[in-house]
C-alpha positions as CSV (number, residue, x, y, z in Angstrom):
1,M,-26.2,-8.3,-15.2
2,N,-23.8,-8.0,-12.3
3,M,-20.5,-6.3,-13.1
4,R,-17.2,-5.9,-11.3
5,K,-16.0,-2.3,-11.4
6,Q,-12.4,-1.3,-11.2
7,I,-10.9,0.5,-8.2
8,L,-7.3,0.0,-8.5
9,G,-5.6,0.5,-11.8
10,V,-2.6,-1.2,-13.2
11,V,0.8,-0.4,-12.0
12,V,3.3,-1.1,-14.7
13,L,7.1,-1.1,-13.8
14,L,9.0,0.2,-16.7
15,L,12.5,-1.3,-17.0
16,F,14.0,1.0,-19.5
17,A,16.6,0.0,-22.1
18,C,18.3,3.2,-22.1
19,P,20.9,3.4,-19.4
20,L,19.9,6.9,-18.3
21,W,16.5,5.6,-17.2
22,A,17.5,2.3,-15.7
23,N,17.2,3.6,-12.3
24,W,13.5,4.6,-12.2
25,G,10.8,1.9,-11.1
26,V,7.4,1.6,-9.5
27,V,8.1,-0.9,-6.9
28,Q,4.7,-1.4,-5.3
29,Q,1.3,0.4,-4.7
30,S,-1.7,0.3,-2.5
31,Q,-4.8,2.4,-1.6
32,G,-7.1,3.1,1.3
33,S,-10.7,2.1,1.5
34,L,-12.9,5.0,0.0
35,A,-14.9,6.3,3.1
36,K,-16.4,9.4,4.6
37,N,-14.0,10.0,7.6
38,T,-11.5,12.2,9.1
39,T,-8.7,9.6,8.5
40,N,-7.7,7.2,5.9
41,S,-4.7,4.7,5.8
42,A,-3.2,2.2,3.4
43,Q,-0.4,-0.4,3.9
44,F,2.2,-1.7,1.5
45,A,1.9,-5.5,0.9
46,G,5.7,-5.8,0.7
47,S,8.6,-4.3,2.8
48,V,9.6,-0.8,1.8
49,T,13.4,-0.5,0.7
50,A,15.4,2.1,2.7
51,G,16.3,5.0,0.5
52,D,13.2,4.8,-1.9
53,L,10.7,7.6,-2.5
54,I,7.1,7.3,-1.2
55,L,4.3,9.2,-2.9
56,V,0.8,9.8,-1.3
57,Q,-2.0,10.9,-3.5
58,I,-5.0,12.3,-1.4
59,N,-8.4,12.9,-3.0
60,W,-11.5,14.4,-1.1
61,N,-14.8,15.7,-2.3
62,D,-14.8,19.2,-1.1
63,A,-12.7,22.4,-1.1
64,T,-13.6,23.2,2.7
65,N,-11.4,20.6,4.5
66,S,-7.6,20.4,4.3
67,V,-4.9,17.8,5.1
68,V,-3.7,18.1,8.6
69,S,-1.0,15.5,8.6
70,V,0.6,12.5,6.7
71,T,2.5,10.1,8.8
72,D,3.6,6.4,8.5
73,A,4.8,3.6,10.8
74,L,8.4,4.0,10.1
75,G,8.6,7.6,11.1
76,N,9.3,9.1,7.7
77,T,8.7,12.8,7.2
78,F,6.2,13.7,4.5
79,S,6.0,17.1,2.7
80,S,3.4,18.5,0.5
81,A,4.8,18.3,-3.1
82,V,1.9,20.1,-4.8
83,G,-1.7,21.2,-4.3
84,P,-4.4,21.2,-3.2
85,A,-5.8,21.6,-6.6
86,Q,-9.5,22.3,-6.1
87,Q,-12.6,22.5,-8.4
88,S,-15.1,24.8,-6.8
89,S,-16.5,22.9,-3.7
90,A,-16.7,19.6,-5.5
91,E,-13.1,18.0,-5.7
92,S,-9.7,18.5,-4.2
93,T,-6.3,16.6,-5.0
94,Q,-3.0,17.0,-3.2
95,L,0.3,15.1,-3.4
96,F,2.8,14.4,-0.6
97,Y,6.1,12.7,-0.6
98,A,8.8,11.3,1.6
99,A,12.4,11.1,0.3
100,N,15.1,8.6,1.3
101,V,12.8,6.7,3.4
102,A,13.5,4.1,6.3
103,G,12.9,0.7,5.2
104,G,10.4,-2.0,6.7
105,T,6.8,-2.8,7.0
106,D,4.9,0.4,6.4
107,R,1.4,1.8,6.8
108,I,0.6,5.5,6.0
109,T,-2.2,7.4,7.6
110,V,-3.6,10.7,6.3
111,T,-5.6,13.0,8.8
112,M,-8.0,15.7,7.6
113,S,-9.3,18.9,9.3
114,G,-12.9,17.4,9.2
115,T,-15.1,14.6,8.0
116,T,-15.1,14.1,4.2
117,L,-15.3,11.5,1.4
118,I,-11.5,10.7,1.2
119,N,-9.3,8.1,-0.4
120,I,-5.4,7.7,-0.8
121,F,-3.2,6.2,-3.3
122,I,0.4,5.2,-2.1
123,Y,3.5,4.4,-4.2
124,E,7.0,3.2,-3.5
125,I,9.3,4.6,-6.2
126,T,13.0,3.6,-6.8
127,G,15.5,5.8,-8.5
128,A,14.7,9.2,-6.9
129,A,17.5,11.7,-5.6
130,A,18.0,11.1,-1.8
131,T,17.8,14.8,-1.1
132,N,15.6,17.5,-2.6
133,P,14.1,15.1,-5.2
134,L,11.2,17.6,-6.0
135,D,11.7,19.7,-9.1
136,V,8.8,21.4,-10.7
137,T,5.0,21.2,-10.1
138,A,1.7,22.2,-11.8
139,V,-2.0,22.0,-11.1
140,G,-5.2,22.2,-13.0
141,S,-9.0,22.0,-12.2
142,G,-12.3,22.3,-14.2
143,S,-15.3,20.4,-15.4
144,G,-16.0,18.4,-18.4
145,T,-14.2,15.4,-19.8
146,S,-10.8,16.8,-20.8
147,V,-8.3,17.0,-17.8
148,T,-5.0,19.0,-18.1
149,T,-2.7,20.6,-15.7
150,G,-0.4,23.6,-16.4
151,S,2.7,23.0,-18.6
152,V,6.1,23.3,-16.9
153,A,9.7,22.7,-18.0
154,T,11.8,20.1,-16.1
155,G,14.9,21.2,-14.5
156,G,17.0,18.1,-14.8
157,A,17.6,15.0,-17.0
158,N,15.9,11.6,-16.5
159,E,12.9,13.0,-14.4
160,F,10.0,11.0,-13.0
161,V,6.8,13.0,-13.9
162,F,3.7,11.9,-11.7
163,V,0.2,13.0,-12.3
164,G,-2.8,12.6,-9.8
165,I,-6.4,13.2,-10.8
166,G,-9.6,13.4,-9.0
167,N,-13.2,13.6,-10.2
168,S,-16.6,14.0,-8.5
169,S,-18.9,11.9,-10.7
170,A,-17.4,8.4,-10.7
171,A,-16.2,9.0,-14.3
172,W,-13.3,6.7,-15.3
173,D,-10.1,8.1,-16.7
174,S,-8.2,7.0,-19.7
175,T,-4.3,7.4,-19.7
176,G,-2.9,10.4,-21.3
177,A,-0.6,10.2,-24.5
178,G,2.9,9.3,-23.4
179,F,1.8,8.2,-19.8
180,S,1.6,4.8,-18.2
181,G,-1.4,4.3,-16.0
182,L,-1.1,3.5,-12.3
183,Q,-4.0,3.0,-9.8
184,E,-7.6,3.9,-10.6
185,H,-11.0,3.9,-9.0
186,A,-14.3,5.6,-10.0
187,F,-13.2,9.0,-8.4
188,A,-9.4,9.0,-8.9
189,F,-6.6,8.1,-11.2
190,S,-2.7,8.2,-11.4
191,E,-0.3,8.1,-14.2
192,F,3.4,8.8,-14.8
193,E,6.0,9.3,-17.6
194,T,9.8,10.0,-17.7
195,A,11.3,13.1,-19.2
196,A,14.8,12.4,-20.6
197,T,16.3,15.9,-20.9
198,A,16.3,19.0,-18.8
199,G,14.0,21.7,-20.2
200,T,11.3,19.1,-21.4
201,A,7.8,20.7,-21.2
202,V,5.5,18.4,-19.2
203,K,1.8,18.5,-18.4
204,G,-0.8,16.0,-17.1
205,V,-3.5,15.1,-19.5
206,S,-6.4,12.5,-19.4
207,T,-9.9,12.0,-20.7
208,L,-12.9,11.2,-18.5
209,S,-15.6,8.8,-19.6
210,A,-18.4,11.4,-18.4
211,S,-18.5,15.0,-17.7
212,S,-17.4,15.7,-14.1
213,A,-15.9,18.3,-12.0
214,W,-12.1,17.4,-11.8
215,S,-8.8,18.5,-10.1
216,A,-5.3,17.4,-11.0
217,V,-1.7,17.8,-9.8
218,L,1.6,17.1,-11.4
219,A,5.0,16.8,-9.8
220,A,8.5,16.1,-11.4
221,F,11.2,14.4,-9.4
222,H,15.0,14.3,-9.9
223,A,16.7,11.1,-10.4
224,S,19.3,9.8,-8.1
225,S,22.0,10.4,-10.8
226,T,21.3,14.2,-10.8
227,S,24.6,16.2,-10.2
228,T,24.8,18.8,-7.5
229,T,26.0,22.3,-7.5
230,S,29.8,22.7,-7.2
231,G,31.4,25.5,-5.2
232,T,30.7,26.8,-1.7
233,A,27.7,25.0,-0.3
234,S,24.8,27.2,1.0
235,L,21.8,26.1,3.0
236,T,18.7,25.3,1.0
237,S,16.3,23.7,3.5
238,I,15.7,22.6,7.0
239,Q,14.0,19.4,8.1
240,V,12.4,19.3,11.6
241,T,12.0,15.7,13.1
242,P,10.3,13.9,14.5
243,A,7.5,14.9,12.0
244,S,4.0,15.6,13.4
245,P,4.4,14.0,16.8
246,T,1.6,13.7,19.4
247,L,2.3,14.2,23.2
248,T,0.1,14.0,26.3
249,F,0.0,16.7,29.0
250,G,3.4,17.2,30.7
251,Q,5.5,15.0,28.1
252,T,8.6,16.3,26.7
253,L,10.2,15.7,23.3
254,Q,13.5,16.6,21.8
255,F,13.3,18.0,18.2
256,T,16.2,17.7,15.7
257,A,16.9,20.3,12.9
258,T,18.8,18.9,9.9
259,G,20.0,21.3,7.2
260,T,20.5,20.3,3.6
261,F,23.0,22.3,1.5
262,S,23.4,23.0,-2.1
263,D,26.0,20.3,-2.5
264,A,23.4,17.8,-1.2
265,S,25.3,17.3,2.1
266,T,23.4,17.5,5.5
267,Q,24.3,18.8,8.9
268,D,22.7,18.7,12.3
269,L,21.8,22.3,13.1
270,T,19.8,21.6,16.3
271,S,21.9,23.8,18.5
272,S,22.4,26.6,16.2
273,V,18.9,27.4,14.8
274,T,16.3,29.6,16.4
275,W,13.4,27.5,17.8
276,A,9.8,28.8,18.0
277,S,6.3,27.4,18.9
278,S,3.3,29.1,17.3
279,N,1.2,28.5,20.4
280,T,3.0,28.4,23.7
281,T,-0.3,27.6,25.6
282,V,-0.1,24.2,23.8
283,A,3.6,23.5,23.9
284,S,6.7,25.6,24.7
285,I,10.2,24.9,23.2
286,N,13.6,25.9,24.5
287,G,16.7,27.1,22.7
288,T,18.0,23.6,22.0
289,G,14.8,22.1,20.5
290,G,13.3,20.6,23.8
291,A,9.6,20.9,23.7
292,T,7.1,20.5,26.7
293,A,3.5,19.9,26.3
294,A,1.3,22.4,28.3
295,G,-2.3,22.1,27.0
296,H,-4.6,20.4,24.5
297,G,-4.3,21.4,20.9
298,T,-1.8,21.9,17.9
299,T,1.1,24.2,17.6
300,T,3.7,24.5,14.9
301,I,7.3,24.0,15.9
302,T,9.7,26.0,13.6
303,A,13.4,25.9,13.2
304,T,15.0,29.0,11.5
305,S,18.5,29.9,10.3
306,G,18.8,33.1,8.4
307,S,16.1,33.2,5.7
308,I,15.7,29.4,5.7
309,S,13.2,27.7,8.0
310,G,11.5,24.3,8.5
311,S,8.6,23.3,10.7
312,T,6.2,20.5,11.8
313,P,2.9,20.4,13.7
314,L,2.9,19.1,17.3
315,T,-0.4,17.8,18.8
316,V,-1.0,17.6,22.5
317,E,-4.0,15.4,23.6
318,G,-5.6,14.2,26.8
319,T,-3.7,12.0,29.4
320,L,-3.3,8.4,28.6
321,S,-6.1,6.2,30.4
322,S,-5.6,2.7,28.9
323,L,-3.2,0.7,26.6
324,Q,-4.0,-2.4,24.3
325,V,-1.6,-4.6,22.5
326,T,-3.0,-6.5,19.5
327,P,-3.0,-9.3,18.5
328,T,-3.4,-10.6,22.1
329,S,-2.5,-14.2,21.5
330,P,-0.3,-14.5,18.4
331,S,1.1,-17.9,17.4
332,L,4.0,-18.2,14.8
333,A,6.7,-20.6,13.8
334,A,10.4,-20.0,14.9
335,G,12.0,-17.8,12.4
336,T,9.1,-15.8,11.4
337,T,8.0,-12.3,12.6
338,Q,4.7,-10.7,13.8
339,Q,4.0,-6.9,13.8
340,L,2.3,-6.0,17.2
341,T,0.3,-2.8,17.6
342,A,-0.1,-0.7,20.8
343,T,-3.3,1.5,20.9
344,G,-3.6,4.1,23.7
345,T,-6.9,5.6,24.7
346,F,-6.8,9.1,26.2
347,T,-8.9,10.9,28.8
348,D,-10.4,13.0,26.0
349,G,-11.6,9.9,24.3
350,I,-9.2,9.8,21.5
351,A,-7.5,6.5,20.4
352,E,-4.1,6.6,19.0
353,N,-1.5,4.2,17.5
354,L,1.3,4.4,19.9
355,T,3.3,1.5,18.6
356,A,6.3,3.6,17.7
357,S,6.4,5.5,21.0
358,V,5.9,2.9,23.7
359,G,8.6,0.7,25.2
360,W,8.7,-2.9,24.0
361,T,10.0,-5.8,26.1
362,S,10.0,-9.6,26.0
363,S,9.7,-11.8,29.0
364,N,11.8,-14.6,27.4
365,T,14.1,-13.4,24.7
366,S,15.3,-16.9,24.0
367,V,11.7,-17.6,22.8
368,A,10.9,-14.4,21.2
369,T,12.4,-10.8,20.9
370,V,10.7,-7.5,20.0
371,N,12.3,-4.3,18.6
372,A,11.4,-0.6,19.3
373,S,8.8,-0.7,16.6
374,G,6.8,-3.6,18.0
375,L,8.1,-6.1,15.5
376,A,8.4,-9.4,17.4
377,T,10.6,-12.2,16.1
378,A,10.1,-15.9,17.0
379,V,13.4,-17.4,18.2
380,A,12.6,-20.9,19.5
381,P,9.6,-23.1,20.5
382,G,8.0,-21.9,23.8
383,S,5.9,-19.0,25.3
384,A,6.8,-15.4,25.9
385,T,4.9,-12.3,27.0
386,I,5.5,-9.2,24.9
387,T,4.8,-6.1,26.9
388,A,4.2,-2.5,25.7
389,T,4.7,0.3,28.4
390,S,3.8,4.0,28.2
391,S,4.0,6.0,31.4
392,S,2.3,3.9,34.1
393,Y,0.2,1.9,31.6
394,T,1.2,-1.6,30.2
395,S,-0.5,-4.1,28.0
396,S,0.8,-7.5,26.9
397,A,0.4,-10.2,24.2
398,A,0.9,-13.8,25.1
399,M,3.1,-15.1,22.2
400,T,3.4,-18.9,21.4
401,V,6.3,-20.0,19.2
402,T,6.1,-23.3,17.4
403,Q,8.8,-25.5,15.8
404,A,10.3,-23.9,12.6
405,V,9.9,-26.0,9.5
406,A,12.5,-28.7,8.6
407,S,15.5,-28.4,6.4
408,G,15.8,-24.6,6.6
409,S,12.9,-24.3,4.1
410,M,11.1,-21.5,6.0
411,V,10.8,-18.2,4.3
412,Q,9.7,-15.1,6.1
413,T,7.8,-13.6,3.1
414,P,6.9,-16.2,0.4
415,L,5.0,-13.7,-1.6
416,V,7.5,-11.9,-3.9
417,Q,5.2,-9.7,-5.9
418,T,1.6,-9.4,-7.1
419,N,-0.4,-7.3,-9.6
420,Y,-3.9,-7.4,-11.0
421,N,-6.0,-6.0,-13.9
422,W,-9.7,-5.5,-14.4
423,E,-11.5,-5.0,-17.6
424,N,-15.2,-4.0,-17.9
425,T,-17.4,-5.4,-20.8
426,W,-16.2,-2.8,-23.3
427,Y,-12.4,-3.1,-22.6
428,A,-12.7,-6.9,-22.7
429,Q,-13.9,-6.6,-26.2
430,H,-11.6,-3.7,-27.0
431,P,-8.4,-4.4,-25.0
432,P,-5.3,-2.2,-25.2
433,T,-3.0,-2.8,-28.2
434,V,0.3,-1.8,-26.4
435,G,1.8,-1.9,-23.0
436,G,1.7,-4.3,-20.1
437,S,-2.0,-5.1,-20.4
438,S,-2.3,-5.4,-24.1
439,C,-3.7,-8.6,-25.5
440,S,-5.4,-10.2,-28.5
441,P,-7.7,-11.5,-29.8
442,A,-10.6,-10.0,-27.9
443,P,-12.1,-10.9,-25.5
444,C,-8.9,-11.2,-23.4
445,I,-7.1,-9.9,-20.4
446,A,-3.4,-9.5,-19.7
447,Q,-1.3,-8.1,-16.9
448,S,2.6,-7.7,-16.4
449,F,4.5,-8.3,-13.2
450,L,6.1,-5.1,-11.7
451,N,9.6,-6.6,-11.3
452,P,11.5,-9.5,-12.8
453,N,10.5,-13.0,-12.0
454,T,13.1,-15.1,-10.3
455,A,14.0,-18.5,-11.8
456,G,12.5,-21.4,-9.7
457,N,9.8,-19.5,-8.1
458,L,6.0,-20.3,-8.4
459,I,3.3,-18.2,-10.2
460,L,-0.4,-18.5,-9.1
461,V,-3.0,-16.8,-11.3
462,W,-6.7,-16.1,-10.3
463,V,-9.0,-15.2,-13.2
464,S,-12.7,-14.3,-12.4
465,W,-15.6,-13.1,-14.6
466,N,-19.3,-12.7,-14.5
467,A,-21.0,-16.0,-15.4
468,G,-22.8,-16.3,-18.8
469,G,-21.7,-17.8,-22.1
470,F,-18.1,-17.2,-21.5
471,S,-15.0,-19.4,-20.8
472,L,-11.2,-19.2,-20.4
473,T,-9.6,-21.2,-23.3
474,S,-5.9,-20.5,-22.6
475,L,-3.5,-19.0,-20.2
476,T,0.1,-18.3,-21.3
477,D,2.9,-15.8,-20.5
478,S,5.8,-14.0,-22.4
479,A,8.4,-16.1,-20.5
480,G,7.2,-19.4,-21.9
481,N,6.2,-20.9,-18.6
482,T,3.6,-23.7,-18.5
483,Y,0.4,-23.2,-16.5
484,V,-1.5,-26.0,-15.0
485,H,-5.2,-25.8,-14.4
486,I,-5.9,-26.5,-10.7
487,P,-8.3,-29.5,-10.5
488,G,-11.8,-28.7,-9.6
489,F,-11.8,-25.3,-11.2
490,P,-13.5,-23.1,-12.5
491,V,-16.1,-22.8,-9.8
492,S,-19.3,-21.2,-11.1
493,G,-22.0,-19.1,-9.5
494,N,-22.9,-15.5,-10.3
495,V,-19.2,-15.2,-10.7
496,V,-16.8,-17.7,-12.2
497,D,-13.4,-18.2,-10.4
498,D,-10.6,-20.0,-12.1
499,F,-7.0,-20.8,-10.7
500,W,-3.9,-21.8,-12.5
501,V,-0.3,-22.4,-11.3
502,A,3.1,-22.5,-13.0
503,Y,6.0,-24.3,-11.3
504,N,9.8,-23.7,-11.4
505,I,9.4,-20.7,-13.6
506,A,11.9,-19.1,-15.9
507,G,13.7,-15.9,-14.8
508,S,12.4,-13.0,-16.9
509,S,11.7,-9.2,-16.9
510,N,8.4,-7.7,-17.9
511,N,6.7,-11.1,-17.9
512,K,3.2,-10.6,-19.1
513,I,0.4,-13.3,-18.5
514,T,-2.4,-13.4,-21.0
515,G,-5.8,-15.1,-20.8
516,L,-7.9,-15.7,-23.9
517,F,-11.6,-16.3,-23.9
518,G,-13.8,-18.1,-26.4
519,S,-16.7,-16.9,-28.3
520,G,-19.8,-15.9,-26.2
521,T,-21.1,-13.0,-24.3
522,T,-18.4,-10.5,-23.4
523,E,-18.2,-10.1,-19.6
524,P,-16.2,-8.1,-17.0
525,I,-13.0,-9.8,-16.1
526,Y,-10.5,-9.6,-13.3
527,M,-7.0,-11.1,-13.1
528,Q,-4.6,-11.4,-10.2
529,V,-1.0,-12.6,-10.8
530,M,1.1,-13.7,-7.8
531,E,4.8,-14.9,-7.6
532,F,6.0,-16.9,-4.5
533,S,9.4,-18.0,-3.5
534,G,10.6,-21.0,-1.3
535,L,8.2,-23.6,-2.7
536,K,8.9,-27.0,-4.3
537,T,9.9,-26.7,-7.9
538,A,7.4,-29.5,-8.8
539,N,3.9,-30.4,-7.6
540,A,4.1,-27.7,-4.9
541,L,0.3,-27.5,-4.6
542,D,-1.0,-29.8,-1.8
543,V,-4.7,-29.5,-0.8
544,Y,-7.3,-26.7,-0.9
545,S,-10.8,-25.8,0.1
546,T,-13.7,-23.8,-1.5
547,T,-16.4,-21.8,0.4
548,R,-19.3,-19.8,-0.8
549,Q,-21.6,-18.3,2.0
550,Q,-23.9,-15.5,3.0
551,N,-24.2,-15.1,6.9
552,Q,-25.7,-12.5,9.0
553,C,-23.5,-10.9,11.6
554,N,-22.8,-7.9,13.8
555,A,-19.6,-5.9,13.3
556,P,-16.7,-6.9,13.5
557,C,-17.7,-10.0,11.5
558,T,-15.4,-12.9,11.3
559,L,-15.6,-14.7,8.0
560,S,-14.4,-18.2,7.8
561,S,-13.3,-20.5,5.0
562,A,-14.1,-24.1,4.7
563,P,-11.3,-26.3,6.5
564,T,-8.8,-27.9,4.1
565,P,-8.2,-31.5,3.9
566,T,-5.2,-32.6,6.0
567,T,-1.9,-31.4,4.6
568,T,0.7,-34.0,3.6
569,Q,3.7,-32.2,4.7
570,A,4.6,-30.3,7.8
571,S,6.3,-27.2,6.3
572,E,3.8,-25.5,4.1
573,L,2.6,-22.1,2.7
574,L,-1.2,-21.3,3.1
575,V,-2.8,-18.8,0.7
576,A,-6.3,-17.6,1.3
577,V,-8.3,-15.7,-1.4
578,Y,-11.3,-13.8,-0.2
579,D,-14.0,-12.0,-2.4
580,V,-16.4,-10.3,0.1
581,G,-19.6,-8.2,-0.2
582,A,-18.6,-5.0,1.7
583,G,-16.7,-3.6,4.6
584,L,-13.1,-2.8,5.6
585,L,-11.4,-6.1,5.6
586,T,-8.6,-7.2,8.0
587,A,-6.4,-10.3,7.8
588,G,-7.1,-13.0,10.3
589,N,-4.9,-13.6,13.4
590,G,-1.7,-15.1,12.4
591,W,-2.1,-14.3,8.7
592,T,-0.3,-11.6,6.8
593,P,-2.1,-9.5,4.1
594,A,-0.6,-10.2,0.6
595,A,-2.9,-8.1,-1.7
596,T,-6.0,-6.0,-1.4
597,C,-8.6,-4.5,-3.8
598,F,-11.2,-2.6,-1.7
599,F,-14.5,-1.1,-3.0
600,C,-14.5,-3.1,-6.3
601,E,-18.1,-3.0,-6.9
602,G,-20.5,-5.6,-7.8
603,W,-20.5,-9.3,-8.7
604,G,-23.7,-10.6,-7.4
605,S,-25.6,-11.9,-4.5
606,N,-24.8,-8.6,-2.6
607,V,-21.2,-9.4,-3.0
608,S,-19.3,-6.2,-4.0
609,G,-16.0,-7.8,-5.0
610,E,-13.8,-6.6,-2.0
611,V,-10.6,-8.7,-2.3
612,L,-8.3,-9.7,0.5
613,I,-5.5,-12.2,-0.1
614,E,-3.5,-13.3,2.9
615,Q,-0.8,-15.8,3.5
616,K,0.6,-18.0,6.5
617,L,3.5,-20.3,7.1
618,V,2.7,-23.5,9.1
619,S,5.1,-26.1,10.6
620,A,2.8,-29.1,11.2
621,T,0.4,-31.2,9.1
622,G,-3.3,-30.6,9.7
623,S,-6.5,-29.2,8.5
624,Y,-6.5,-25.4,8.2
625,T,-9.2,-22.7,8.2
626,A,-8.6,-19.1,7.1
627,T,-10.5,-16.2,8.7
628,I,-10.7,-12.5,8.0
629,T,-12.6,-9.6,9.8
630,S,-15.1,-7.3,8.1
631,A,-16.0,-4.2,9.9
632,T,-19.4,-4.0,8.3
633,S,-22.6,-5.7,9.9
634,G,-25.2,-7.3,7.6
635,W,-25.5,-10.3,5.3
636,P,-21.9,-10.4,3.8
637,A,-21.9,-12.8,0.9
638,Y,-18.4,-14.1,0.2
639,T,-16.2,-16.7,-1.4
640,A,-13.1,-18.0,0.2
641,Y,-10.4,-20.3,-1.3
642,V,-7.5,-21.7,0.7
643,F,-4.6,-23.3,-1.1
644,T,-1.7,-25.1,0.6
645,F,1.8,-25.3,-1.1
646,R,4.7,-27.5,0.0
647,L,7.8,-25.5,1.0
648,G,11.3,-26.9,-0.1
649,P,13.5,-27.3,-3.1
């Protein structure tokens, strides 16, 4: 029997009743695709809020390699919080963090010292102290089924305690007592709890489903309400920015040293610190923080004041030989945005994402503008050329802007939030009894939204299970919303897919959606819950199409949905749901990724259940086809569903 296996776990946003805890929250999460490589990356589905805390859990399957750098698209500075915790040569786990981050669309990239089997979990956390949020840490490693870190006492009240775990044998973790589970796949797991008072003894605990080598890290973070030390302020740390930059031969870069003091104040110390380069044959640095790239390699740039210092690695690579902007021919409606990417190829053969370092211009700012990060904004119908420039190299994208939808109903990001849950055969028959995924009677499945629902929005629910003597008998939620079965579903094959929608929903916190199944053979179950804004409050669903295919292709493979019937309204939201066999999936041109679940193994016909959900706004009636790209050649079996929803009140 074909079974879907869990990769990502359940992120539960706790909205605590106690005022002391009201500021903590897990806003969103994502993960990279498990792969043997030197790099791995993951992108948040939603925009990151400025001032929040980002956590990056890194797991790899040896103790030889190490993390070289953690960077993101927003230029935030990441520091190692704890680790690596390592078990012999089998498993390593390390946690990085960035505090008081810049806001916007964000993708995080991890670079290792060598090729290894690596994956990353990323989280956006609200409620952390803006400066020096890290309090205490602990590590643990071993083999067997019982996982535990060392025990440490928290140094402040209302602390967020994060635990990251890795194992080498695809053994599933269960959440430790007092913790709430976050993401999970067969080789890694995350959980968290809050510690109310200073001096609370905390340690990470979990139980594996089978004996395995394991490593674990724990980090406790101060809340934003934590008081600072009174009296004369003293220097406690120095941050060197930009973090982990890359230069080519002969390029120069100005570094900045920012000091943080014991009263949480900050000060620019660039002109007063002592600057040094660990390898002057790679790059030199002058007394005011100006660095000059001299030769290929990596050096460490350090700023020192008294006994306090801060540093960042600087990489110098070959001379730029070409530049490419993607997508090359984007088309979008007025009032929407498109993130462009500039990729540079160097004389040493290395390709780098230069989006944040090139110069961006638009040939017609009355049609489209572009900011310094490559984010293009469609202003009015017409054509504009968006150009990226680095040194003497340029590359352009031909952007077409179409008419905005009528009556001001266009919304830039209709997807408000999404979450999902997966239960294997045993858990479907023995579901949790407490928490955001508890349900009864078995077999059943449930999932809670991370954030409160907004009144008037729309909820779309996808429930999928292995075929065989099993059916969904009811779908309800704790807010009392009414769910309408989309006509024509469920669609059956090796896997059964079912879709439901609730219009004009009630505003609520911790809204939990529960699906109950009738008697029959217990099967693995998958549920994805999605909240959208800006749609009609009644009969928003317009037309849809269904695709089940298995085609041979050479990478990169373009997988297409069946075309929808012609839409009945010009201004509509398109939502495409893909369940694909294998490969690294990328949203199609003009589509925005809304949710992913990579390496979710096995539902049948060589389809491994890799999920990509994408969305797109359109401003004209027509028949629409969704596409995605798979980086894997072969015979990818996949299903694709495209739903169109009418925008407007």
